[in-house]
Structure formats: C-alpha cells, structure tokens
FIVOPA-78372 format. One record per residue (C-alpha): residue number from 1; chain; x, z, y. Coordinates in Angstrom, 2 decimals, always signed. Layout:
<atom><k>NUM</k><c>A</c><px>X</px><pz>Z</pz><py>Y</py></atom>
...
// end
This chain:
<atom><k>1</k><c>A</c><px>-10.89</px><pz>-5.72</pz><py>-15.65</py></atom>
<atom><k>2</k><c>A</c><px>-9.21</px><pz>-2.50</pz><py>-17.53</py></atom>
<atom><k>3</k><c>A</c><px>-11.25</px><pz>+0.20</pz><py>-18.46</py></atom>
<atom><k>4</k><c>A</c><px>-8.98</px><pz>+2.72</pz><py>-15.59</py></atom>
<atom><k>5</k><c>A</c><px>-9.92</px><pz>+0.06</pz><py>-13.11</py></atom>
<atom><k>6</k><c>A</c><px>-13.87</px><pz>+0.33</pz><py>-13.93</py></atom>
<atom><k>7</k><c>A</c><px>-13.49</px><pz>+4.39</pz><py>-13.90</py></atom>
<atom><k>8</k><c>A</c><px>-11.67</px><pz>+4.14</pz><py>-10.68</py></atom>
<atom><k>9</k><c>A</c><px>-14.86</px><pz>+2.36</pz><py>-9.01</py></atom>
<atom><k>10</k><c>A</c><px>-17.39</px><pz>+4.05</pz><py>-10.38</py></atom>
<atom><k>11</k><c>A</c><px>-18.36</px><pz>+6.36</pz><py>-7.74</py></atom>
<atom><k>12</k><c>A</c><px>-18.78</px><pz>+3.01</pz><py>-5.64</py></atom>
<atom><k>13</k><c>A</c><px>-22.33</px><pz>+1.64</pz><py>-5.02</py></atom>
<atom><k>14</k><c>A</c><px>-23.35</px><pz>-0.36</pz><py>-7.50</py></atom>
<atom><k>15</k><c>A</c><px>-25.80</px><pz>-2.48</pz><py>-5.80</py></atom>
<atom><k>16</k><c>A</c><px>-24.10</px><pz>-5.96</pz><py>-4.26</py></atom>
<atom><k>17</k><c>A</c><px>-25.26</px><pz>-8.50</pz><py>-1.60</py></atom>
<atom><k>18</k><c>A</c><px>-25.91</px><pz>-10.62</pz><py>-4.24</py></atom>
<atom><k>19</k><c>A</c><px>-28.28</px><pz>-8.06</pz><py>-5.70</py></atom>
<atom><k>20</k><c>A</c><px>-30.40</px><pz>-7.75</pz><py>-3.45</py></atom>
<atom><k>21</k><c>A</c><px>-30.71</px><pz>-11.74</pz><py>-2.22</py></atom>
<atom><k>22</k><c>A</c><px>-28.85</px><pz>-13.82</pz><py>-5.02</py></atom>
<atom><k>23</k><c>A</c><px>-26.23</px><pz>-15.72</pz><py>-4.78</py></atom>
<atom><k>24</k><c>A</c><px>-27.04</px><pz>-19.18</pz><py>-3.96</py></atom>
<atom><k>25</k><c>A</c><px>-26.28</px><pz>-20.16</pz><py>-0.15</py></atom>
<atom><k>26</k><c>A</c><px>-27.41</px><pz>-18.36</pz><py>+2.58</py></atom>
<atom><k>27</k><c>A</c><px>-27.81</px><pz>-17.75</pz><py>+6.23</py></atom>
<atom><k>28</k><c>A</c><px>-24.94</px><pz>-15.76</pz><py>+8.29</py></atom>
<atom><k>29</k><c>A</c><px>-27.35</px><pz>-13.46</pz><py>+9.89</py></atom>
<atom><k>30</k><c>A</c><px>-29.42</px><pz>-13.48</pz><py>+5.90</py></atom>
<atom><k>31</k><c>A</c><px>-25.76</px><pz>-12.20</pz><py>+4.19</py></atom>
<atom><k>32</k><c>A</c><px>-25.52</px><pz>-9.58</pz><py>+6.91</py></atom>
<atom><k>33</k><c>A</c><px>-29.00</px><pz>-8.50</pz><py>+6.49</py></atom>
<atom><k>34</k><c>A</c><px>-28.15</px><pz>-7.87</pz><py>+2.94</py></atom>
<atom><k>35</k><c>A</c><px>-25.30</px><pz>-6.24</pz><py>+3.35</py></atom>
<atom><k>36</k><c>A</c><px>-27.18</px><pz>-3.78</pz><py>+5.68</py></atom>
<atom><k>37</k><c>A</c><px>-29.55</px><pz>-3.29</pz><py>+3.41</py></atom>
<atom><k>38</k><c>A</c><px>-26.88</px><pz>-1.60</pz><py>+1.18</py></atom>
<atom><k>39</k><c>A</c><px>-26.63</px><pz>+2.05</pz><py>+1.09</py></atom>
<atom><k>40</k><c>A</c><px>-23.34</px><pz>+3.85</pz><py>+1.04</py></atom>
<atom><k>41</k><c>A</c><px>-23.20</px><pz>+7.60</pz><py>+1.15</py></atom>
<atom><k>42</k><c>A</c><px>-21.21</px><pz>+8.79</pz><py>+3.36</py></atom>
<atom><k>43</k><c>A</c><px>-19.78</px><pz>+11.33</pz><py>+0.14</py></atom>
<atom><k>44</k><c>A</c><px>-19.23</px><pz>+8.02</pz><py>-1.31</py></atom>
<atom><k>45</k><c>A</c><px>-16.81</px><pz>+6.73</pz><py>+1.85</py></atom>
<atom><k>46</k><c>A</c><px>-15.17</px><pz>+10.37</pz><py>+1.56</py></atom>
<atom><k>47</k><c>A</c><px>-13.79</px><pz>+9.75</pz><py>-1.50</py></atom>
<atom><k>48</k><c>A</c><px>-12.30</px><pz>+6.70</pz><py>-0.87</py></atom>
<atom><k>49</k><c>A</c><px>-10.59</px><pz>+7.80</pz><py>+2.32</py></atom>
<atom><k>50</k><c>A</c><px>-8.81</px><pz>+11.25</pz><py>+0.31</py></atom>
<atom><k>51</k><c>A</c><px>-8.28</px><pz>+8.48</pz><py>-2.56</py></atom>
<atom><k>52</k><c>A</c><px>-6.32</px><pz>+7.00</pz><py>-0.31</py></atom>
<atom><k>53</k><c>A</c><px>-4.70</px><pz>+9.24</pz><py>+1.57</py></atom>
<atom><k>54</k><c>A</c><px>-3.64</px><pz>+11.72</pz><py>-1.26</py></atom>
<atom><k>55</k><c>A</c><px>-1.99</px><pz>+8.62</pz><py>-3.31</py></atom>
<atom><k>56</k><c>A</c><px>-0.25</px><pz>+7.38</pz><py>-0.62</py></atom>
<atom><k>57</k><c>A</c><px>+0.81</px><pz>+10.95</pz><py>-0.14</py></atom>
<atom><k>58</k><c>A</c><px>-0.26</px><pz>+10.99</pz><py>+3.43</py></atom>
<atom><k>59</k><c>A</c><px>-0.91</px><pz>+15.27</pz><py>+3.27</py></atom>
<atom><k>60</k><c>A</c><px>-1.37</px><pz>+16.48</pz><py>+6.90</py></atom>
<atom><k>61</k><c>A</c><px>-4.06</px><pz>+13.28</pz><py>+7.43</py></atom>
<atom><k>62</k><c>A</c><px>-5.74</px><pz>+14.68</pz><py>+4.15</py></atom>
<atom><k>63</k><c>A</c><px>-5.97</px><pz>+17.93</pz><py>+5.77</py></atom>
<atom><k>64</k><c>A</c><px>-7.36</px><pz>+16.81</pz><py>+8.63</py></atom>
<atom><k>65</k><c>A</c><px>-9.74</px><pz>+14.95</pz><py>+7.46</py></atom>
<atom><k>66</k><c>A</c><px>-11.38</px><pz>+17.71</pz><py>+5.12</py></atom>
<atom><k>67</k><c>A</c><px>-11.69</px><pz>+19.63</pz><py>+8.28</py></atom>
<atom><k>68</k><c>A</c><px>-12.80</px><pz>+17.28</pz><py>+10.33</py></atom>
<atom><k>69</k><c>A</c><px>-15.35</px><pz>+15.65</pz><py>+7.74</py></atom>
<atom><k>70</k><c>A</c><px>-16.14</px><pz>+18.46</pz><py>+6.21</py></atom>
<atom><k>71</k><c>A</c><px>-15.38</px><pz>+17.43</pz><py>+3.29</py></atom>
<atom><k>72</k><c>A</c><px>-16.47</px><pz>+19.51</pz><py>-0.20</py></atom>
<atom><k>73</k><c>A</c><px>-12.90</px><pz>+19.38</pz><py>-1.75</py></atom>
<atom><k>74</k><c>A</c><px>-14.44</px><pz>+21.02</pz><py>-4.76</py></atom>
<atom><k>75</k><c>A</c><px>-16.65</px><pz>+17.85</pz><py>-5.58</py></atom>
<atom><k>76</k><c>A</c><px>-14.25</px><pz>+16.01</pz><py>-3.80</py></atom>
<atom><k>77</k><c>A</c><px>-11.27</px><pz>+16.54</pz><py>-6.33</py></atom>
<atom><k>78</k><c>A</c><px>-13.60</px><pz>+16.66</pz><py>-9.52</py></atom>
<atom><k>79</k><c>A</c><px>-14.33</px><pz>+13.02</pz><py>-8.44</py></atom>
<atom><k>80</k><c>A</c><px>-11.05</px><pz>+11.79</pz><py>-7.91</py></atom>
<atom><k>81</k><c>A</c><px>-9.67</px><pz>+13.96</pz><py>-11.13</py></atom>
<atom><k>82</k><c>A</c><px>-12.14</px><pz>+12.22</pz><py>-13.16</py></atom>
<atom><k>83</k><c>A</c><px>-10.63</px><pz>+8.59</pz><py>-12.63</py></atom>
<atom><k>84</k><c>A</c><px>-7.30</px><pz>+9.53</pz><py>-12.13</py></atom>
<atom><k>85</k><c>A</c><px>-4.96</px><pz>+12.17</pz><py>-14.09</py></atom>
<atom><k>86</k><c>A</c><px>-4.73</px><pz>+15.31</pz><py>-12.05</py></atom>
<atom><k>87</k><c>A</c><px>-1.21</px><pz>+15.43</pz><py>-10.04</py></atom>
<atom><k>88</k><c>A</c><px>+0.08</px><pz>+19.13</pz><py>-9.42</py></atom>
<atom><k>89</k><c>A</c><px>+0.84</px><pz>+19.97</pz><py>-5.83</py></atom>
<atom><k>90</k><c>A</c><px>+4.75</px><pz>+20.16</pz><py>-6.34</py></atom>
<atom><k>91</k><c>A</c><px>+4.69</px><pz>+16.18</pz><py>-7.46</py></atom>
<atom><k>92</k><c>A</c><px>+2.83</px><pz>+15.71</pz><py>-4.36</py></atom>
<atom><k>93</k><c>A</c><px>+5.29</px><pz>+17.29</pz><py>-2.43</py></atom>
<atom><k>94</k><c>A</c><px>+8.04</px><pz>+15.78</pz><py>-4.06</py></atom>
<atom><k>95</k><c>A</c><px>+6.06</px><pz>+12.13</pz><py>-3.12</py></atom>
<atom><k>96</k><c>A</c><px>+6.13</px><pz>+13.26</pz><py>+0.47</py></atom>
<atom><k>97</k><c>A</c><px>+9.49</px><pz>+14.53</pz><py>+0.87</py></atom>
<atom><k>98</k><c>A</c><px>+10.86</px><pz>+11.01</pz><py>-0.45</py></atom>
<atom><k>99</k><c>A</c><px>+8.25</px><pz>+9.10</pz><py>+1.76</py></atom>
<atom><k>100</k><c>A</c><px>+9.07</px><pz>+10.88</pz><py>+4.52</py></atom>
<atom><k>101</k><c>A</c><px>+12.53</px><pz>+9.94</pz><py>+4.38</py></atom>
<atom><k>102</k><c>A</c><px>+12.32</px><pz>+6.52</pz><py>+3.94</py></atom>
<atom><k>103</k><c>A</c><px>+9.81</px><pz>+6.38</pz><py>+6.72</py></atom>
<atom><k>104</k><c>A</c><px>+12.04</px><pz>+8.42</pz><py>+9.11</py></atom>
<atom><k>105</k><c>A</c><px>+14.96</px><pz>+5.60</pz><py>+7.99</py></atom>
<atom><k>106</k><c>A</c><px>+17.19</px><pz>+8.78</pz><py>+5.45</py></atom>
<atom><k>107</k><c>A</c><px>+17.56</px><pz>+6.45</pz><py>+2.82</py></atom>
<atom><k>108</k><c>A</c><px>+20.92</px><pz>+8.14</pz><py>+1.35</py></atom>
<atom><k>109</k><c>A</c><px>+18.42</px><pz>+11.17</pz><py>+1.17</py></atom>
<atom><k>110</k><c>A</c><px>+15.46</px><pz>+9.23</pz><py>+0.02</py></atom>
<atom><k>111</k><c>A</c><px>+17.85</px><pz>+7.98</pz><py>-3.02</py></atom>
<atom><k>112</k><c>A</c><px>+19.40</px><pz>+11.29</pz><py>-3.73</py></atom>
<atom><k>113</k><c>A</c><px>+15.53</px><pz>+12.97</pz><py>-4.05</py></atom>
<atom><k>114</k><c>A</c><px>+14.20</px><pz>+10.17</pz><py>-6.08</py></atom>
<atom><k>115</k><c>A</c><px>+17.30</px><pz>+10.53</pz><py>-8.42</py></atom>
<atom><k>116</k><c>A</c><px>+17.24</px><pz>+14.39</pz><py>-8.26</py></atom>
<atom><k>117</k><c>A</c><px>+12.98</px><pz>+13.85</pz><py>-9.44</py></atom>
<atom><k>118</k><c>A</c><px>+12.67</px><pz>+11.22</pz><py>-11.22</py></atom>
<atom><k>119</k><c>A</c><px>+16.34</px><pz>+10.68</pz><py>-12.83</py></atom>
<atom><k>120</k><c>A</c><px>+15.17</px><pz>+7.36</pz><py>-14.48</py></atom>
<atom><k>121</k><c>A</c><px>+13.10</px><pz>+5.74</pz><py>-11.63</py></atom>
<atom><k>122</k><c>A</c><px>+15.47</px><pz>+3.38</pz><py>-10.31</py></atom>
<atom><k>123</k><c>A</c><px>+17.11</px><pz>+2.58</pz><py>-13.48</py></atom>
<atom><k>124</k><c>A</c><px>+13.70</px><pz>+1.38</pz><py>-14.84</py></atom>
<atom><k>125</k><c>A</c><px>+12.99</px><pz>-0.22</pz><py>-11.39</py></atom>
<atom><k>126</k><c>A</c><px>+15.75</px><pz>-2.26</pz><py>-10.38</py></atom>
<atom><k>127</k><c>A</c><px>+13.96</px><pz>-3.96</pz><py>-7.80</py></atom>
<atom><k>128</k><c>A</c><px>+13.78</px><pz>-1.10</pz><py>-5.53</py></atom>
<atom><k>129</k><c>A</c><px>+17.35</px><pz>-0.68</pz><py>-5.87</py></atom>
<atom><k>130</k><c>A</c><px>+18.05</px><pz>-3.76</pz><py>-3.73</py></atom>
<atom><k>131</k><c>A</c><px>+15.13</px><pz>-3.08</pz><py>-1.36</py></atom>
<atom><k>132</k><c>A</c><px>+16.69</px><pz>+0.34</pz><py>-0.51</py></atom>
<atom><k>133</k><c>A</c><px>+19.75</px><pz>-0.58</pz><py>-0.33</py></atom>
<atom><k>134</k><c>A</c><px>+18.54</px><pz>-3.79</pz><py>+2.67</py></atom>
<atom><k>135</k><c>A</c><px>+17.20</px><pz>-1.11</pz><py>+4.36</py></atom>
<atom><k>136</k><c>A</c><px>+20.23</px><pz>+1.69</pz><py>+4.46</py></atom>
<atom><k>137</k><c>A</c><px>+21.39</px><pz>-2.21</pz><py>+6.06</py></atom>
<atom><k>138</k><c>A</c><px>+19.31</px><pz>-2.41</pz><py>+8.48</py></atom>
<atom><k>139</k><c>A</c><px>+19.33</px><pz>+1.37</pz><py>+9.69</py></atom>
<atom><k>140</k><c>A</c><px>+22.98</px><pz>+0.90</pz><py>+9.58</py></atom>
<atom><k>141</k><c>A</c><px>+22.64</px><pz>-2.11</pz><py>+12.27</py></atom>
<atom><k>142</k><c>A</c><px>+19.80</px><pz>-0.59</pz><py>+13.97</py></atom>
<atom><k>143</k><c>A</c><px>+22.52</px><pz>+2.12</pz><py>+14.95</py></atom>
<atom><k>144</k><c>A</c><px>+25.05</px><pz>-0.96</pz><py>+16.19</py></atom>
<atom><k>145</k><c>A</c><px>+27.40</px><pz>-0.23</pz><py>+13.20</py></atom>
<atom><k>146</k><c>A</c><px>+28.78</px><pz>-3.43</pz><py>+12.89</py></atom>
<atom><k>147</k><c>A</c><px>+31.78</px><pz>-3.04</pz><py>+11.07</py></atom>
<atom><k>148</k><c>A</c><px>+30.21</px><pz>-0.34</pz><py>+8.60</py></atom>
<atom><k>149</k><c>A</c><px>+27.00</px><pz>-3.08</pz><py>+7.91</py></atom>
<atom><k>150</k><c>A</c><px>+29.85</px><pz>-5.41</pz><py>+6.71</py></atom>
<atom><k>151</k><c>A</c><px>+31.46</px><pz>-3.05</pz><py>+4.78</py></atom>
<atom><k>152</k><c>A</c><px>+28.56</px><pz>-1.88</pz><py>+3.21</py></atom>
<atom><k>153</k><c>A</c><px>+27.00</px><pz>-5.35</pz><py>+2.89</py></atom>
<atom><k>154</k><c>A</c><px>+29.79</px><pz>-6.45</pz><py>+0.63</py></atom>
<atom><k>155</k><c>A</c><px>+30.27</px><pz>-3.45</pz><py>-1.21</py></atom>
<atom><k>156</k><c>A</c><px>+26.57</px><pz>-2.30</pz><py>-2.20</py></atom>
<atom><k>157</k><c>A</c><px>+24.51</px><pz>-5.42</pz><py>-2.05</py></atom>
<atom><k>158</k><c>A</c><px>+26.54</px><pz>-7.35</pz><py>-4.43</py></atom>
<atom><k>159</k><c>A</c><px>+26.67</px><pz>-4.67</pz><py>-6.87</py></atom>
<atom><k>160</k><c>A</c><px>+23.89</px><pz>-5.66</pz><py>-8.99</py></atom>
<atom><k>161</k><c>A</c><px>+23.93</px><pz>-9.22</pz><py>-8.98</py></atom>
<atom><k>162</k><c>A</c><px>+20.69</px><pz>-9.58</pz><py>-11.25</py></atom>
<atom><k>163</k><c>A</c><px>+18.02</px><pz>-8.15</pz><py>-8.48</py></atom>
<atom><k>164</k><c>A</c><px>+20.27</px><pz>-9.51</pz><py>-5.20</py></atom>
<atom><k>165</k><c>A</c><px>+17.48</px><pz>-10.92</pz><py>-3.05</py></atom>
<atom><k>166</k><c>A</c><px>+19.92</px><pz>-13.59</pz><py>-1.36</py></atom>
<atom><k>167</k><c>A</c><px>+16.78</px><pz>-14.86</pz><py>+1.34</py></atom>
<atom><k>168</k><c>A</c><px>+16.35</px><pz>-11.31</pz><py>+2.41</py></atom>
<atom><k>169</k><c>A</c><px>+20.02</px><pz>-10.08</pz><py>+2.78</py></atom>
<atom><k>170</k><c>A</c><px>+20.49</px><pz>-13.48</pz><py>+4.75</py></atom>
<atom><k>171</k><c>A</c><px>+17.73</px><pz>-12.37</pz><py>+6.86</py></atom>
<atom><k>172</k><c>A</c><px>+19.10</px><pz>-8.97</pz><py>+7.22</py></atom>
<atom><k>173</k><c>A</c><px>+22.66</px><pz>-10.10</pz><py>+8.27</py></atom>
<atom><k>174</k><c>A</c><px>+21.26</px><pz>-12.25</pz><py>+10.59</py></atom>
<atom><k>175</k><c>A</c><px>+20.58</px><pz>-9.74</pz><py>+12.76</py></atom>
<atom><k>176</k><c>A</c><px>+23.85</px><pz>-9.19</pz><py>+13.59</py></atom>
<atom><k>177</k><c>A</c><px>+24.34</px><pz>-12.62</pz><py>+15.28</py></atom>
<atom><k>178</k><c>A</c><px>+22.07</px><pz>-11.46</pz><py>+17.89</py></atom>
<atom><k>179</k><c>A</c><px>+22.82</px><pz>-8.76</pz><py>+21.17</py></atom>
<atom><k>180</k><c>A</c><px>+19.42</px><pz>-7.87</pz><py>+20.78</py></atom>
<atom><k>181</k><c>A</c><px>+18.07</px><pz>-7.86</pz><py>+17.08</py></atom>
<atom><k>182</k><c>A</c><px>+14.80</px><pz>-6.51</pz><py>+18.19</py></atom>
<atom><k>183</k><c>A</c><px>+13.88</px><pz>-9.55</pz><py>+20.15</py></atom>
<atom><k>184</k><c>A</c><px>+15.70</px><pz>-11.92</pz><py>+17.40</py></atom>
<atom><k>185</k><c>A</c><px>+13.21</px><pz>-14.34</pz><py>+14.50</py></atom>
<atom><k>186</k><c>A</c><px>+13.76</px><pz>-11.08</pz><py>+12.27</py></atom>
<atom><k>187</k><c>A</c><px>+12.89</px><pz>-8.39</pz><py>+14.46</py></atom>
<atom><k>188</k><c>A</c><px>+10.15</px><pz>-7.66</pz><py>+11.35</py></atom>
<atom><k>189</k><c>A</c><px>+13.05</px><pz>-6.04</pz><py>+9.65</py></atom>
<atom><k>190</k><c>A</c><px>+13.13</px><pz>-3.78</pz><py>+12.50</py></atom>
<atom><k>191</k><c>A</c><px>+9.90</px><pz>-2.34</pz><py>+12.94</py></atom>
<atom><k>192</k><c>A</c><px>+8.64</px><pz>+1.01</pz><py>+11.37</py></atom>
<atom><k>193</k><c>A</c><px>+6.10</px><pz>-0.89</pz><py>+9.40</py></atom>
<atom><k>194</k><c>A</c><px>+8.96</px><pz>-2.45</pz><py>+7.14</py></atom>
<atom><k>195</k><c>A</c><px>+10.24</px><pz>+1.34</pz><py>+5.98</py></atom>
<atom><k>196</k><c>A</c><px>+6.01</px><pz>+1.96</pz><py>+5.45</py></atom>
<atom><k>197</k><c>A</c><px>+5.52</px><pz>-1.10</pz><py>+3.23</py></atom>
<atom><k>198</k><c>A</c><px>+9.19</px><pz>-0.03</pz><py>+1.05</py></atom>
<atom><k>199</k><c>A</c><px>+7.45</px><pz>+4.22</pz><py>+1.05</py></atom>
<atom><k>200</k><c>A</c><px>+4.51</px><pz>+2.72</pz><py>+0.04</py></atom>
<atom><k>201</k><c>A</c><px>+6.36</px><pz>+0.45</pz><py>-2.99</py></atom>
<atom><k>202</k><c>A</c><px>+8.83</px><pz>+3.32</pz><py>-3.86</py></atom>
<atom><k>203</k><c>A</c><px>+5.23</px><pz>+5.97</pz><py>-3.71</py></atom>
<atom><k>204</k><c>A</c><px>+3.55</px><pz>+3.56</pz><py>-6.09</py></atom>
<atom><k>205</k><c>A</c><px>+6.06</px><pz>+3.24</pz><py>-8.55</py></atom>
<atom><k>206</k><c>A</c><px>+6.52</px><pz>+6.80</pz><py>-9.00</py></atom>
<atom><k>207</k><c>A</c><px>+2.84</px><pz>+7.41</pz><py>-9.27</py></atom>
<atom><k>208</k><c>A</c><px>+2.51</px><pz>+4.69</pz><py>-11.98</py></atom>
<atom><k>209</k><c>A</c><px>+5.98</px><pz>+6.54</pz><py>-14.00</py></atom>
<atom><k>210</k><c>A</c><px>+3.51</px><pz>+10.08</pz><py>-13.56</py></atom>
<atom><k>211</k><c>A</c><px>+0.41</px><pz>+8.57</pz><py>-14.77</py></atom>
<atom><k>212</k><c>A</c><px>+1.92</px><pz>+5.50</pz><py>-17.33</py></atom>
<atom><k>213</k><c>A</c><px>-0.19</px><pz>+3.42</pz><py>-16.14</py></atom>
<atom><k>214</k><c>A</c><px>-0.44</px><pz>+0.92</pz><py>-13.34</py></atom>
<atom><k>215</k><c>A</c><px>-4.03</px><pz>+0.70</pz><py>-12.54</py></atom>
<atom><k>216</k><c>A</c><px>-4.11</px><pz>+4.29</pz><py>-11.24</py></atom>
<atom><k>217</k><c>A</c><px>-1.08</px><pz>+3.89</pz><py>-9.13</py></atom>
<atom><k>218</k><c>A</c><px>-3.09</px><pz>+1.71</pz><py>-6.91</py></atom>
<atom><k>219</k><c>A</c><px>-5.92</px><pz>+3.99</pz><py>-4.45</py></atom>
<atom><k>220</k><c>A</c><px>-9.38</px><pz>+2.28</pz><py>-4.71</py></atom>
<atom><k>221</k><c>A</c><px>-9.14</px><pz>+1.36</pz><py>-1.60</py></atom>
<atom><k>222</k><c>A</c><px>-6.82</px><pz>-0.82</pz><py>-1.83</py></atom>
<atom><k>223</k><c>A</c><px>-8.30</px><pz>-2.13</pz><py>-5.00</py></atom>
<atom><k>224</k><c>A</c><px>-11.60</px><pz>-3.42</pz><py>-3.36</py></atom>
<atom><k>225</k><c>A</c><px>-9.85</px><pz>-4.81</pz><py>-0.50</py></atom>
<atom><k>226</k><c>A</c><px>-7.93</px><pz>-7.27</pz><py>-3.31</py></atom>
<atom><k>227</k><c>A</c><px>-11.44</px><pz>-7.46</pz><py>-4.79</py></atom>
<atom><k>228</k><c>A</c><px>-13.08</px><pz>-8.79</pz><py>-1.45</py></atom>
<atom><k>229</k><c>A</c><px>-9.97</px><pz>-11.46</pz><py>-1.40</py></atom>
<atom><k>230</k><c>A</c><px>-10.84</px><pz>-12.67</pz><py>-4.82</py></atom>
<atom><k>231</k><c>A</c><px>-14.50</px><pz>-13.06</pz><py>-4.41</py></atom>
<atom><k>232</k><c>A</c><px>-14.27</px><pz>-14.72</pz><py>-1.04</py></atom>
<atom><k>233</k><c>A</c><px>-11.92</px><pz>-17.32</pz><py>-3.00</py></atom>
<atom><k>234</k><c>A</c><px>-13.99</px><pz>-17.80</pz><py>-5.49</py></atom>
<atom><k>235</k><c>A</c><px>-17.27</px><pz>-18.31</pz><py>-2.84</py></atom>
<atom><k>236</k><c>A</c><px>-15.22</px><pz>-20.73</pz><py>-1.16</py></atom>
<atom><k>237</k><c>A</c><px>-13.70</px><pz>-22.34</pz><py>-4.45</py></atom>
<atom><k>238</k><c>A</c><px>-17.35</px><pz>-22.82</pz><py>-5.35</py></atom>
<atom><k>239</k><c>A</c><px>-18.37</px><pz>-24.27</pz><py>-1.84</py></atom>
<atom><k>240</k><c>A</c><px>-20.76</px><pz>-21.48</pz><py>-1.28</py></atom>
<atom><k>241</k><c>A</c><px>-21.33</px><pz>-20.89</pz><py>+2.43</py></atom>
<atom><k>242</k><c>A</c><px>-20.78</px><pz>-17.04</pz><py>+3.54</py></atom>
<atom><k>243</k><c>A</c><px>-19.75</px><pz>-15.23</pz><py>+6.62</py></atom>
<atom><k>244</k><c>A</c><px>-16.09</px><pz>-15.06</pz><py>+5.63</py></atom>
<atom><k>245</k><c>A</c><px>-14.33</px><pz>-11.12</pz><py>+6.96</py></atom>
<atom><k>246</k><c>A</c><px>-11.03</px><pz>-13.11</pz><py>+8.36</py></atom>
<atom><k>247</k><c>A</c><px>-9.16</px><pz>-9.94</pz><py>+9.28</py></atom>
<atom><k>248</k><c>A</c><px>-9.22</px><pz>-6.92</pz><py>+7.17</py></atom>
<atom><k>249</k><c>A</c><px>-7.87</px><pz>-5.04</pz><py>+9.85</py></atom>
<atom><k>250</k><c>A</c><px>-10.58</px><pz>-5.56</pz><py>+12.47</py></atom>
<atom><k>251</k><c>A</c><px>-13.01</px><pz>-6.64</pz><py>+10.16</py></atom>
<atom><k>252</k><c>A</c><px>-13.45</px><pz>-9.51</pz><py>+12.61</py></atom>
<atom><k>253</k><c>A</c><px>-16.07</px><pz>-12.18</pz><py>+10.37</py></atom>
<atom><k>254</k><c>A</c><px>-16.79</px><pz>-15.50</pz><py>+10.60</py></atom>
<atom><k>255</k><c>A</c><px>-20.18</px><pz>-17.21</pz><py>+11.77</py></atom>
<atom><k>256</k><c>A</c><px>-19.74</px><pz>-19.17</pz><py>+7.79</py></atom>
<atom><k>257</k><c>A</c><px>-17.08</px><pz>-20.44</pz><py>+4.96</py></atom>
<atom><k>258</k><c>A</c><px>-17.58</px><pz>-23.54</pz><py>+3.35</py></atom>
// end
C-alpha cells in the first residue's frame, strides 16, 4: 500500500473486527456483534461521503449534503486536503462540465472541452479515445441515425487501430440489427449507467493528470470497497468462515462463507 493510500485512509477508524475478537473462525452472530461494537463517528462518514462527491464532481449533491448533514466545511476541507492536493474551484468546474456533457450524451462537446482544458489528456490516454468515440456511436444509434452511424464507425472508430476494441465495436454495431435496440441483448450500452461509467473513468484520468498520482484519483470510499472485496477473497482463500457481503449496493450479508 502506497504512502498516499495510507494518508487517504488515515481519517478512518483504526480498530477492526479482527481486533475485537481475533481472526479465527467465528459464528455469524459473533462477527456481526464485533462489527456493531466498532464505533464509527458521524464526522468520519461525512468525510467519506464528501470526498466521494467532490472527487466525482457531484457539486450540487455535495452542496445539498453539506446543508442537510450540517457539515463543518472548514474542518472537512482541512481533512480532505491533508490527504490530497487541493483543487481549485475553477478546476472542479472544468471536471463538472466534462462530466455533465458525457452524462447528457453530448460527446463531441465533451471532447472539445477536454481538448480545450487538457490538450494532452487524450493523447496520453489513448484508450479513452475509443471509448468516447464508441459512446458517440451509441448516441447516433440511440437517435436512429442509421446511415450516419455506419459512416461514423467506418471513418472514426478505425482510425486508431492500436486501441480499437473490436468486441466492443461489434457489440455496439449489433444494436443496428434490432428494431428496438433497447430490448436487445446489447441494451446495456443504451443505459444511462454506460454514460456514467465513462464519465467516471474520464474524471479519474483528469484527477490523475492533475495530481500526478494514480492513488489520489480514487475516492477513499472506492478504495475501501476494493479493500473489502480483497479481504473477503483472502478470508475465503484461507477457508475462514465469516458473514459475507454478497451485494455491495444493498449490503446484503450471507450467513457464512466457507
């Protein structure tokens, strides 16, 4: 674990369930009781939430959370800035503009903003070029611009052969074979989540470029979730029984895992 990762997690509770009861086999109830005994201060949760909202560029949500949770922004900002390089309001606004353009399906506008604000970003991250062009093709198909979609695929998506992802291109073009592509096996490409995933990836690359450190581009909440998945995998590998979180979105816990 890098120094920056340790720094970004420094505001979190240091005590774990292992500290509370040891790391041997435990019954499900014992494990959950050990977790319940760990005190997590509201302020620590606020740091995690605000760090995520700010890192991902959700400015309006961050403002609402600040008001509803009664967050002490001065103290919170000091904590966040200790773990990451400070970002100016203007820089955050640029990220938000790009993110909003992608989430609204305005890909040419997003690419223009990226070239205006970060001229070398796409050149330094060529994998993004294909993904942005793929999303533009999806938007053309969504708008039922069939001829334009085919022309775009031939002229634009084959330009950078080194980063061409043929399976993804084939999946995208397969949408044209259906009268109702939103009901096709490839309908996931048309979901808003596909735009959001791309927007998050672009946002992460921008933060990485600004900070010069890959670790700082990830919200601490994401780092914690990855750490949770890794820990569960290690416990399973060592055949230690424990209540496993099977669904991160709903925090569904299985009785035990062997």
